[in-house]
Backbone atoms as SQL, in Angstrom:
CREATE TABLE atoms (id INTEGER PRIMARY KEY, chain TEXT, resi INTEGER, resn TEXT, atom TEXT, x REAL, y REAL, z REAL);
INSERT INTO atoms VALUES
  (1, 'A', 1, 'MET', 'N', 0.845, -1.183, 0.000),
  (2, 'A', 1, 'MET', 'CA', 0.000, 0.000, 0.000),
  (3, 'A', 1, 'MET', 'C', 0.890, 1.247, 0.000),
  (4, 'A', 2, 'ALA', 'N', 0.574, 2.194, -0.837),
  (5, 'A', 2, 'ALA', 'CA', 1.373, 3.411, -0.971),
  (6, 'A', 2, 'ALA', 'C', 1.203, 4.305, 0.256),
  (7, 'A', 3, 'GLU', 'N', 2.290, 4.949, 0.590),
  (8, 'A', 3, 'GLU', 'CA', 2.260, 5.874, 1.719),
  (9, 'A', 3, 'GLU', 'C', 1.401, 7.088, 1.352),
  (10, 'A', 4, 'LYS', 'N', 0.617, 7.568, 2.315),
  (11, 'A', 4, 'LYS', 'CA', -0.266, 8.709, 2.084),
  (12, 'A', 4, 'LYS', 'C', 0.570, 9.970, 1.857),
  (13, 'A', 5, 'ARG', 'N', 0.222, 10.700, 0.836),
  (14, 'A', 5, 'ARG', 'CA', 0.931, 11.942, 0.510),
  (15, 'A', 5, 'ARG', 'C', 0.146, 13.105, 1.089),
  (16, 'A', 6, 'ASP', 'N', 0.555, 13.537, 2.282),
  (17, 'A', 6, 'ASP', 'CA', -0.169, 14.617, 2.938),
  (18, 'A', 6, 'ASP', 'C', 0.729, 15.829, 3.221),
  (19, 'A', 7, 'SER', 'N', 1.914, 15.850, 2.627),
  (20, 'A', 7, 'SER', 'CA', 2.827, 16.984, 2.779),
  (21, 'A', 7, 'SER', 'C', 3.005, 17.647, 1.423),
  (22, 'A', 8, 'TYR', 'N', 3.376, 18.905, 1.451),
  (23, 'A', 8, 'TYR', 'CA', 3.606, 19.605, 0.188),
  (24, 'A', 8, 'TYR', 'C', 4.780, 20.552, 0.328),
  (25, 'A', 9, 'ILE', 'N', 5.333, 20.922, -0.818),
  (26, 'A', 9, 'ILE', 'CA', 6.452, 21.858, -0.894),
  (27, 'A', 9, 'ILE', 'C', 6.049, 22.948, -1.870),
  (28, 'A', 10, 'LYS', 'N', 6.281, 24.187, -1.476),
  (29, 'A', 10, 'LYS', 'CA', 6.014, 25.310, -2.371),
  (30, 'A', 10, 'LYS', 'C', 7.276, 25.603, -3.176),
  (31, 'A', 11, 'VAL', 'N', 7.110, 25.851, -4.458),
  (32, 'A', 11, 'VAL', 'CA', 8.227, 26.186, -5.336),
  (33, 'A', 11, 'VAL', 'C', 7.846, 27.437, -6.108),
  (34, 'A', 12, 'ARG', 'N', 8.735, 28.399, -6.112),
  (35, 'A', 12, 'ARG', 'CA', 8.470, 29.622, -6.882),
  (36, 'A', 12, 'ARG', 'C', 9.052, 29.458, -8.281),
  (37, 'A', 13, 'LEU', 'N', 8.234, 29.744, -9.284),
  (38, 'A', 13, 'LEU', 'CA', 8.693, 29.722, -10.664),
  (39, 'A', 13, 'LEU', 'C', 8.044, 30.849, -11.433),
  (40, 'A', 14, 'SER', 'N', 8.600, 31.117, -12.581),
  (41, 'A', 14, 'SER', 'CA', 8.000, 32.128, -13.446),
  (42, 'A', 14, 'SER', 'C', 6.754, 31.518, -14.093),
  (43, 'A', 15, 'LYS', 'N', 5.929, 32.371, -14.653),
  (44, 'A', 15, 'LYS', 'CA', 4.724, 31.876, -15.333),
  (45, 'A', 15, 'LYS', 'C', 5.089, 30.956, -16.490),
  (46, 'A', 16, 'SER', 'N', 6.158, 31.327, -17.225),
  (47, 'A', 16, 'SER', 'CA', 6.540, 30.494, -18.372),
  (48, 'A', 16, 'SER', 'C', 7.069, 29.135, -17.901),
  (49, 'A', 17, 'GLU', 'N', 7.799, 29.100, -16.790),
  (50, 'A', 17, 'GLU', 'CA', 8.268, 27.820, -16.262),
  (51, 'A', 17, 'GLU', 'C', 7.083, 26.949, -15.853),
  (52, 'A', 18, 'LYS', 'N', 6.111, 27.557, -15.216),
  (53, 'A', 18, 'LYS', 'CA', 4.931, 26.799, -14.776),
  (54, 'A', 18, 'LYS', 'C', 4.205, 26.199, -15.978),
  (55, 'A', 19, 'VAL', 'N', 4.024, 27.012, -17.013),
  (56, 'A', 19, 'VAL', 'CA', 3.362, 26.524, -18.228),
  (57, 'A', 19, 'VAL', 'C', 4.165, 25.384, -18.851),
  (58, 'A', 20, 'ASP', 'N', 5.503, 25.551, -18.932),
  (59, 'A', 20, 'ASP', 'CA', 6.358, 24.500, -19.489),
  (60, 'A', 20, 'ASP', 'C', 6.210, 23.200, -18.709),
  (61, 'A', 21, 'TRP', 'N', 6.231, 23.272, -17.380),
  (62, 'A', 21, 'TRP', 'CA', 6.119, 22.085, -16.540),
  (63, 'A', 21, 'TRP', 'C', 4.753, 21.426, -16.715),
  (64, 'A', 22, 'GLN', 'N', 3.728, 22.244, -16.768),
  (65, 'A', 22, 'GLN', 'CA', 2.375, 21.690, -16.948),
  (66, 'A', 22, 'GLN', 'C', 2.248, 20.999, -18.296),
  (67, 'A', 23, 'GLU', 'N', 2.819, 21.604, -19.333),
  (68, 'A', 23, 'GLU', 'CA', 2.774, 20.997, -20.661),
  (69, 'A', 23, 'GLU', 'C', 3.530, 19.670, -20.677),
  (70, 'A', 24, 'LYS', 'N', 4.665, 19.613, -20.006),
  (71, 'A', 24, 'LYS', 'CA', 5.415, 18.355, -19.930),
  (72, 'A', 24, 'LYS', 'C', 4.590, 17.272, -19.248),
  (73, 'A', 25, 'ALA', 'N', 3.901, 17.654, -18.192),
  (74, 'A', 25, 'ALA', 'CA', 3.071, 16.684, -17.467),
  (75, 'A', 25, 'ALA', 'C', 1.942, 16.177, -18.362),
  (76, 'A', 26, 'VAL', 'N', 1.315, 17.085, -19.099),
  (77, 'A', 26, 'VAL', 'CA', 0.221, 16.695, -20.004),
  (78, 'A', 26, 'VAL', 'C', 0.758, 15.752, -21.079),
  (79, 'A', 27, 'ARG', 'N', 1.918, 16.096, -21.676),
  (80, 'A', 27, 'ARG', 'CA', 2.505, 15.246, -22.713),
  (81, 'A', 27, 'ARG', 'C', 2.874, 13.864, -22.174),
  (82, 'A', 28, 'ALA', 'N', 3.281, 13.824, -20.892),
  (83, 'A', 28, 'ALA', 'CA', 3.643, 12.546, -20.275),
  (84, 'A', 28, 'ALA', 'C', 2.415, 11.789, -19.779),
  (85, 'A', 29, 'GLY', 'N', 1.264, 12.462, -19.768),
  (86, 'A', 29, 'GLY', 'CA', 0.027, 11.819, -19.310),
  (87, 'A', 29, 'GLY', 'C', -0.008, 11.589, -17.802),
  (88, 'A', 30, 'ILE', 'N', 0.679, 12.461, -17.063),
  (89, 'A', 30, 'ILE', 'CA', 0.692, 12.339, -15.602),
  (90, 'A', 30, 'ILE', 'C', 0.451, 13.712, -14.974),
  (91, 'A', 31, 'SER', 'N', 0.192, 13.715, -13.682),
  (92, 'A', 31, 'SER', 'CA', -0.011, 14.989, -12.991),
  (93, 'A', 31, 'SER', 'C', 1.325, 15.715, -12.842),
  (94, 'A', 32, 'LEU', 'N', 1.222, 17.015, -12.624),
  (95, 'A', 32, 'LEU', 'CA', 2.428, 17.803, -12.420),
  (96, 'A', 32, 'LEU', 'C', 3.173, 17.315, -11.176),
  (97, 'A', 33, 'SER', 'N', 2.457, 16.991, -10.125),
  (98, 'A', 33, 'SER', 'CA', 3.084, 16.476, -8.902),
  (99, 'A', 33, 'SER', 'C', 3.853, 15.192, -9.188),
  (100, 'A', 34, 'ASN', 'N', 3.242, 14.301, -9.948),
  (101, 'A', 34, 'ASN', 'CA', 3.901, 13.034, -10.274),
  (102, 'A', 34, 'ASN', 'C', 5.131, 13.272, -11.143),
  (103, 'A', 35, 'LEU', 'N', 5.022, 14.189, -12.093),
  (104, 'A', 35, 'LEU', 'CA', 6.163, 14.526, -12.948),
  (105, 'A', 35, 'LEU', 'C', 7.342, 15.004, -12.103),
  (106, 'A', 36, 'ILE', 'N', 7.076, 15.887, -11.160),
  (107, 'A', 36, 'ILE', 'CA', 8.140, 16.426, -10.308),
  (108, 'A', 36, 'ILE', 'C', 8.712, 15.333, -9.416),
  (109, 'A', 37, 'ARG', 'N', 7.851, 14.484, -8.848),
  (110, 'A', 37, 'ARG', 'CA', 8.351, 13.380, -8.014),
  (111, 'A', 37, 'ARG', 'C', 9.263, 12.465, -8.826),
  (112, 'A', 38, 'GLN', 'N', 8.852, 12.130, -10.040),
  (113, 'A', 38, 'GLN', 'CA', 9.671, 11.260, -10.887),
  (114, 'A', 38, 'GLN', 'C', 10.999, 11.925, -11.234),
  (115, 'A', 39, 'ALA', 'N', 10.949, 13.221, -11.543),
  (116, 'A', 39, 'ALA', 'CA', 12.184, 13.943, -11.881),
  (117, 'A', 39, 'ALA', 'C', 13.131, 13.960, -10.688),
  (118, 'A', 40, 'MET', 'N', 12.608, 14.182, -9.495),
  (119, 'A', 40, 'MET', 'CA', 13.452, 14.217, -8.297),
  (120, 'A', 40, 'MET', 'C', 14.010, 12.836, -7.974),
  (121, 'A', 41, 'THR', 'N', 13.274, 11.794, -8.282),
  (122, 'A', 41, 'THR', 'CA', 13.755, 10.436, -8.037),
  (123, 'A', 41, 'THR', 'C', 14.963, 10.136, -8.918),
  (124, 'A', 42, 'ARG', 'N', 14.963, 10.677, -10.139),
  (125, 'A', 42, 'ARG', 'CA', 16.071, 10.432, -11.070),
  (126, 'A', 42, 'ARG', 'C', 17.255, 11.370, -10.851),
  (127, 'A', 43, 'THR', 'N', 17.095, 12.381, -10.019),
  (128, 'A', 43, 'THR', 'CA', 18.138, 13.384, -9.817),
  (129, 'A', 43, 'THR', 'C', 19.118, 12.947, -8.750),
  (130, 'A', 44, 'GLN', 'N', 20.416, 12.992, -9.087),
  (131, 'A', 44, 'GLN', 'CA', 21.449, 12.694, -8.103),
  (132, 'A', 44, 'GLN', 'C', 21.833, 13.990, -7.397),
  (133, 'A', 45, 'THR', 'N', 21.981, 13.916, -6.100),
  (134, 'A', 45, 'THR', 'CA', 22.405, 15.082, -5.340),
  (135, 'A', 45, 'THR', 'C', 23.689, 14.741, -4.597),
  (136, 'A', 46, 'TRP', 'N', 24.384, 15.750, -4.132),
  (137, 'A', 46, 'TRP', 'CA', 25.602, 15.550, -3.379),
  (138, 'A', 46, 'TRP', 'C', 25.737, 16.690, -2.389),
  (139, 'A', 47, 'THR', 'N', 26.566, 16.462, -1.410),
  (140, 'A', 47, 'THR', 'CA', 26.827, 17.470, -0.397),
  (141, 'A', 47, 'THR', 'C', 27.909, 18.395, -0.919),
  (142, 'A', 48, 'ALA', 'N', 27.659, 19.673, -0.823),
  (143, 'A', 48, 'ALA', 'CA', 28.652, 20.648, -1.275),
  (144, 'A', 48, 'ALA', 'C', 29.877, 20.573, -0.381),
  (145, 'A', 49, 'ALA', 'N', 31.023, 20.732, -0.979),
  (146, 'A', 49, 'ALA', 'CA', 32.277, 20.697, -0.227),
  (147, 'A', 49, 'ALA', 'C', 32.373, 21.929, 0.668),
  (148, 'A', 50, 'ASP', 'N', 33.123, 21.813, 1.716),
  (149, 'A', 50, 'ASP', 'CA', 33.352, 22.912, 2.641),
  (150, 'A', 50, 'ASP', 'C', 34.041, 24.050, 1.896),
  (151, 'A', 51, 'ARG', 'N', 33.386, 25.199, 1.831),
  (152, 'A', 51, 'ARG', 'CA', 33.939, 26.333, 1.085),
  (153, 'A', 51, 'ARG', 'C', 35.266, 26.803, 1.673),
  (154, 'A', 52, 'GLY', 'N', 35.411, 26.733, 2.985),
  (155, 'A', 52, 'GLY', 'CA', 36.668, 27.121, 3.617),
  (156, 'A', 52, 'GLY', 'C', 37.812, 26.235, 3.166),
  (157, 'A', 53, 'LEU', 'N', 37.527, 24.958, 3.059),
  (158, 'A', 53, 'LEU', 'CA', 38.542, 24.005, 2.618),
  (159, 'A', 53, 'LEU', 'C', 38.936, 24.278, 1.168),
  (160, 'A', 54, 'ILE', 'N', 37.947, 24.521, 0.320),
  (161, 'A', 54, 'ILE', 'CA', 38.221, 24.821, -1.089),
  (162, 'A', 54, 'ILE', 'C', 39.014, 26.121, -1.205),
  (163, 'A', 55, 'SER', 'N', 38.646, 27.108, -0.401),
  (164, 'A', 55, 'SER', 'CA', 39.340, 28.392, -0.423),
  (165, 'A', 55, 'SER', 'C', 40.803, 28.227, -0.007),
  (166, 'A', 56, 'GLU', 'N', 41.039, 27.447, 1.042),
  (167, 'A', 56, 'GLU', 'CA', 42.411, 27.207, 1.496),
  (168, 'A', 56, 'GLU', 'C', 43.201, 26.432, 0.441),
  (169, 'A', 57, 'GLN', 'N', 42.569, 25.446, -0.179),
  (170, 'A', 57, 'GLN', 'CA', 43.244, 24.678, -1.223),
  (171, 'A', 57, 'GLN', 'C', 43.619, 25.591, -2.391),
  (172, 'A', 58, 'THR', 'N', 42.727, 26.496, -2.745),
  (173, 'A', 58, 'THR', 'CA', 42.995, 27.436, -3.831),
  (174, 'A', 58, 'THR', 'C', 44.174, 28.338, -3.486),
  (175, 'A', 59, 'ARG', 'N', 44.225, 28.821, -2.234),
  (176, 'A', 59, 'ARG', 'CA', 45.360, 29.655, -1.803),
  (177, 'A', 59, 'ARG', 'C', 46.675, 28.880, -1.886),
  (178, 'A', 60, 'GLN', 'N', 46.636, 27.630, -1.442),
  (179, 'A', 60, 'GLN', 'CA', 47.851, 26.812, -1.474),
  (180, 'A', 60, 'GLN', 'C', 48.318, 26.577, -2.913),
  (181, 'A', 61, 'ILE', 'N', 47.385, 26.276, -3.785),
  (182, 'A', 61, 'ILE', 'CA', 47.737, 26.060, -5.196),
  (183, 'A', 61, 'ILE', 'C', 48.308, 27.334, -5.795),
  (184, 'A', 62, 'SER', 'N', 47.738, 28.477, -5.419),
  (185, 'A', 62, 'SER', 'CA', 48.243, 29.756, -5.910),
  (186, 'A', 62, 'SER', 'C', 49.666, 30.003, -5.433),
  (187, 'A', 63, 'ARG', 'N', 49.946, 29.692, -4.165),
  (188, 'A', 63, 'ARG', 'CA', 51.302, 29.857, -3.628),
  (189, 'A', 63, 'ARG', 'C', 52.287, 28.949, -4.367),
  (190, 'A', 64, 'ILE', 'N', 51.867, 27.719, -4.604),
  (191, 'A', 64, 'ILE', 'CA', 52.728, 26.786, -5.341),
  (192, 'A', 64, 'ILE', 'C', 52.995, 27.336, -6.738),
  (193, 'A', 65, 'GLY', 'N', 51.943, 27.859, -7.367),
  (194, 'A', 65, 'GLY', 'CA', 52.095, 28.437, -8.703),
  (195, 'A', 65, 'GLY', 'C', 53.074, 29.595, -8.709),
  (196, 'A', 66, 'ASN', 'N', 53.015, 30.452, -7.680),
  (197, 'A', 66, 'ASN', 'CA', 53.955, 31.577, -7.598),
  (198, 'A', 66, 'ASN', 'C', 55.391, 31.075, -7.467),
  (199, 'A', 67, 'ASN', 'N', 55.587, 30.076, -6.631),
  (200, 'A', 67, 'ASN', 'CA', 56.928, 29.502, -6.471),
  (201, 'A', 67, 'ASN', 'C', 57.417, 28.882, -7.778),
  (202, 'A', 68, 'LEU', 'N', 56.516, 28.193, -8.472),
  (203, 'A', 68, 'LEU', 'CA', 56.892, 27.579, -9.752),
  (204, 'A', 68, 'LEU', 'C', 57.298, 28.641, -10.769),
  (205, 'A', 69, 'ASN', 'N', 56.592, 29.761, -10.765),
  (206, 'A', 69, 'ASN', 'CA', 56.955, 30.841, -11.693),
  (207, 'A', 69, 'ASN', 'C', 58.360, 31.356, -11.406),
  (208, 'A', 70, 'GLN', 'N', 58.704, 31.476, -10.126),
  (209, 'A', 70, 'GLN', 'CA', 60.053, 31.926, -9.766),
  (210, 'A', 70, 'GLN', 'C', 61.110, 30.912, -10.221),
  (211, 'A', 71, 'ILE', 'N', 60.810, 29.632, -10.026),
  (212, 'A', 71, 'ILE', 'CA', 61.743, 28.581, -10.457),
  (213, 'A', 71, 'ILE', 'C', 61.868, 28.582, -11.979),
  (214, 'A', 72, 'ALA', 'N', 60.733, 28.748, -12.662),
  (215, 'A', 72, 'ALA', 'CA', 60.758, 28.775, -14.127),
  (216, 'A', 72, 'ALA', 'C', 61.588, 29.953, -14.627),
  (217, 'A', 73, 'LYS', 'N', 61.470, 31.096, -13.967),
  (218, 'A', 73, 'LYS', 'CA', 62.268, 32.267, -14.370),
  (219, 'A', 73, 'LYS', 'C', 63.759, 31.965, -14.220),
  (220, 'A', 74, 'TRP', 'N', 64.118, 31.339, -13.110),
  (221, 'A', 74, 'TRP', 'CA', 65.526, 30.970, -12.907),
  (222, 'A', 74, 'TRP', 'C', 65.983, 30.009, -14.000),
  (223, 'A', 75, 'ALA', 'N', 65.144, 28.976, -14.266),
  (224, 'A', 75, 'ALA', 'CA', 65.513, 27.961, -15.262),
  (225, 'A', 75, 'ALA', 'C', 65.665, 28.590, -16.644),
  (226, 'A', 76, 'ASN', 'N', 64.814, 29.541, -16.981),
  (227, 'A', 76, 'ASN', 'CA', 64.919, 30.200, -18.288),
  (228, 'A', 76, 'ASN', 'C', 66.137, 31.120, -18.359),
  (229, 'A', 77, 'THR', 'N', 66.537, 31.675, -17.223),
  (230, 'A', 77, 'THR', 'CA', 67.707, 32.544, -17.187),
  (231, 'A', 77, 'THR', 'C', 68.991, 31.739, -17.387),
  (232, 'A', 78, 'TYR', 'N', 69.037, 30.522, -16.818),
  (233, 'A', 78, 'TYR', 'CA', 70.235, 29.691, -16.861),
  (234, 'A', 78, 'TYR', 'C', 69.995, 28.432, -17.708),
  (235, 'A', 79, 'LYS', 'N', 69.533, 28.633, -18.932),
  (236, 'A', 79, 'LYS', 'CA', 69.175, 27.528, -19.816),
  (237, 'A', 79, 'LYS', 'C', 70.353, 26.614, -20.168),
  (238, 'A', 80, 'SER', 'N', 71.543, 27.112, -20.096),
  (239, 'A', 80, 'SER', 'CA', 72.686, 26.331, -20.570),
  (240, 'A', 80, 'SER', 'C', 73.113, 25.221, -19.625),
  (241, 'A', 81, 'THR', 'N', 72.707, 25.255, -18.408),
  (242, 'A', 81, 'THR', 'CA', 73.164, 24.231, -17.465),
  (243, 'A', 81, 'THR', 'C', 72.257, 23.011, -17.476),
  (244, 'A', 82, 'ALA', 'N', 72.854, 21.870, -17.175),
  (245, 'A', 82, 'ALA', 'CA', 72.099, 20.611, -17.139),
  (246, 'A', 82, 'ALA', 'C', 71.040, 20.644, -16.048),
  (247, 'A', 83, 'GLU', 'N', 71.339, 21.318, -14.925),
  (248, 'A', 83, 'GLU', 'CA', 70.371, 21.395, -13.828),
  (249, 'A', 83, 'GLU', 'C', 69.089, 22.104, -14.267),
  (250, 'A', 84, 'ALA', 'N', 69.238, 23.126, -15.074),
  (251, 'A', 84, 'ALA', 'CA', 68.076, 23.871, -15.538),
  (252, 'A', 84, 'ALA', 'C', 67.144, 22.973, -16.352),
  (253, 'A', 85, 'ILE', 'N', 67.719, 22.112, -17.173),
  (254, 'A', 85, 'ILE', 'CA', 66.908, 21.193, -17.977),
  (255, 'A', 85, 'ILE', 'C', 66.132, 20.251, -17.072),
  (256, 'A', 86, 'GLU', 'N', 66.790, 19.748, -16.056),
  (257, 'A', 86, 'GLU', 'CA', 66.119, 18.866, -15.101),
  (258, 'A', 86, 'GLU', 'C', 65.009, 19.615, -14.363),
  (259, 'A', 87, 'VAL', 'N', 65.286, 20.864, -13.984),
  (260, 'A', 87, 'VAL', 'CA', 64.285, 21.679, -13.284),
  (261, 'A', 87, 'VAL', 'C', 63.068, 21.897, -14.178),
  (262, 'A', 88, 'ILE', 'N', 63.315, 22.187, -15.450),
  (263, 'A', 88, 'ILE', 'CA', 62.204, 22.422, -16.386),
  (264, 'A', 88, 'ILE', 'C', 61.353, 21.157, -16.526),
  (265, 'A', 89, 'GLU', 'N', 61.985, 19.997, -16.607),
  (266, 'A', 89, 'GLU', 'CA', 61.237, 18.746, -16.693),
  (267, 'A', 89, 'GLU', 'C', 60.367, 18.543, -15.437),
  (268, 'A', 90, 'CYS', 'N', 60.965, 18.813, -14.285),
  (269, 'A', 90, 'CYS', 'CA', 60.203, 18.686, -13.033),
  (270, 'A', 90, 'CYS', 'C', 59.054, 19.692, -12.985),
  (271, 'A', 91, 'LEU', 'N', 59.303, 20.891, -13.457),
  (272, 'A', 91, 'LEU', 'CA', 58.260, 21.920, -13.489),
  (273, 'A', 91, 'LEU', 'C', 57.060, 21.468, -14.333),
  (274, 'A', 92, 'ARG', 'N', 57.349, 20.851, -15.445),
  (275, 'A', 92, 'ARG', 'CA', 56.256, 20.374, -16.312),
  (276, 'A', 92, 'ARG', 'C', 55.414, 19.322, -15.605),
  (277, 'A', 93, 'GLU', 'N', 56.084, 18.428, -14.894),
  (278, 'A', 93, 'GLU', 'CA', 55.352, 17.392, -14.142),
  (279, 'A', 93, 'GLU', 'C', 54.512, 18.017, -13.027),
  (280, 'A', 94, 'ILE', 'N', 55.099, 18.961, -12.321),
  (281, 'A', 94, 'ILE', 'CA', 54.375, 19.635, -11.237),
  (282, 'A', 94, 'ILE', 'C', 53.186, 20.408, -11.807),
  (283, 'A', 95, 'GLU', 'N', 53.380, 21.048, -12.942),
  (284, 'A', 95, 'GLU', 'CA', 52.303, 21.803, -13.578),
  (285, 'A', 95, 'GLU', 'C', 51.114, 20.890, -13.899),
  (286, 'A', 96, 'LYS', 'N', 51.406, 19.685, -14.385),
  (287, 'A', 96, 'LYS', 'CA', 50.337, 18.726, -14.677),
  (288, 'A', 96, 'LYS', 'C', 49.577, 18.353, -13.408),
  (289, 'A', 97, 'GLU', 'N', 50.310, 18.126, -12.328),
  (290, 'A', 97, 'GLU', 'CA', 49.685, 17.764, -11.055),
  (291, 'A', 97, 'GLU', 'C', 48.807, 18.901, -10.523),
  (292, 'A', 98, 'ILE', 'N', 49.303, 20.132, -10.624),
  (293, 'A', 98, 'ILE', 'CA', 48.527, 21.283, -10.152),
  (294, 'A', 98, 'ILE', 'C', 47.264, 21.447, -10.983),
  (295, 'A', 99, 'ALA', 'N', 47.366, 21.217, -12.280),
  (296, 'A', 99, 'ALA', 'CA', 46.181, 21.321, -13.135),
  (297, 'A', 99, 'ALA', 'C', 45.118, 20.325, -12.695),
  (298, 'A', 100, 'GLN', 'N', 45.541, 19.128, -12.319),
  (299, 'A', 100, 'GLN', 'CA', 44.588, 18.125, -11.840),
  (300, 'A', 100, 'GLN', 'C', 43.990, 18.547, -10.502),
  (301, 'A', 101, 'LEU', 'N', 44.802, 19.082, -9.607),
  (302, 'A', 101, 'LEU', 'CA', 44.320, 19.512, -8.293),
  (303, 'A', 101, 'LEU', 'C', 43.344, 20.674, -8.392),
  (304, 'A', 102, 'SER', 'N', 43.629, 21.597, -9.294),
  (305, 'A', 102, 'SER', 'CA', 42.821, 22.811, -9.347),
  (306, 'A', 102, 'SER', 'C', 41.573, 22.683, -10.202),
  (307, 'A', 103, 'SER', 'N', 41.378, 21.561, -10.840),
  (308, 'A', 103, 'SER', 'CA', 40.146, 21.375, -11.613),
  (309, 'A', 103, 'SER', 'C', 39.137, 20.652, -10.742),
  (310, 'A', 104, 'PHE', 'N', 38.306, 21.439, -10.070),
  (311, 'A', 104, 'PHE', 'CA', 37.292, 20.868, -9.197),
  (312, 'A', 104, 'PHE', 'C', 36.134, 20.387, -10.045),
  (313, 'A', 105, 'PRO', 'N', 35.709, 19.172, -9.877),
  (314, 'A', 105, 'PRO', 'CA', 34.548, 18.690, -10.642),
  (315, 'A', 105, 'PRO', 'C', 33.287, 19.384, -10.184),
  (316, 'A', 106, 'SER', 'N', 32.344, 19.580, -11.102),
  (317, 'A', 106, 'SER', 'CA', 31.077, 20.198, -10.749),
  (318, 'A', 106, 'SER', 'C', 30.195, 19.276, -9.943),
  (319, 'A', 107, 'ALA', 'N', 30.438, 18.015, -10.048),
  (320, 'A', 107, 'ALA', 'CA', 29.679, 17.032, -9.273),
  (321, 'A', 107, 'ALA', 'C', 30.565, 15.831, -9.027),
  (322, 'A', 108, 'PRO', 'N', 30.273, 15.100, -7.975),
  (323, 'A', 108, 'PRO', 'CA', 31.078, 13.917, -7.737),
  (324, 'A', 108, 'PRO', 'C', 30.843, 12.877, -8.818),
  (325, 'A', 109, 'PRO', 'N', 31.798, 11.975, -9.037),
  (326, 'A', 109, 'PRO', 'CA', 31.610, 10.968, -10.070),
  (327, 'A', 109, 'PRO', 'C', 30.408, 10.096, -9.748),
  (328, 'A', 110, 'PRO', 'N', 29.652, 9.683, -10.763),
  (329, 'A', 110, 'PRO', 'CA', 28.471, 8.852, -10.499),
  (330, 'A', 110, 'PRO', 'C', 28.861, 7.541, -9.840),
  (331, 'A', 111, 'GLU', 'N', 28.009, 7.128, -8.925),
  (332, 'A', 111, 'GLU', 'CA', 28.273, 5.872, -8.223),
  (333, 'A', 111, 'GLU', 'C', 27.964, 4.704, -9.144),
  (334, 'A', 112, 'ALA', 'N', 28.721, 3.655, -9.004),
  (335, 'A', 112, 'ALA', 'CA', 28.458, 2.442, -9.791),
  (336, 'A', 112, 'ALA', 'C', 27.168, 1.814, -9.310),
  (337, 'A', 113, 'LYS', 'N', 26.334, 1.452, -10.257),
  (338, 'A', 113, 'LYS', 'CA', 25.044, 0.847, -9.888),
  (339, 'A', 113, 'LYS', 'C', 25.058, -0.615, -10.157);
């Protein structure tokens, strides 16, 4: 037996959004409430990351980037030495790692079903 639906949620939308949603429900042959319930059932949600943590991580990545720029300037100034070539190779590897760290995904990866 289905659970009694005796609660409701108010949602503010524009008139055009309301018309669009109603039309979708009519085309699907279901009520607007049912359409929204089905849409929410299919929607994956996630907990937003701690903004303070993200902010601190961004600051740290920025500091690392500043240090890398200083090292790169040195390496470009002293291109003739073997050490500079090694430094440049390391810089490229570090740059790749920072790019991976600083690209925050918009959503967590989908869970395996």
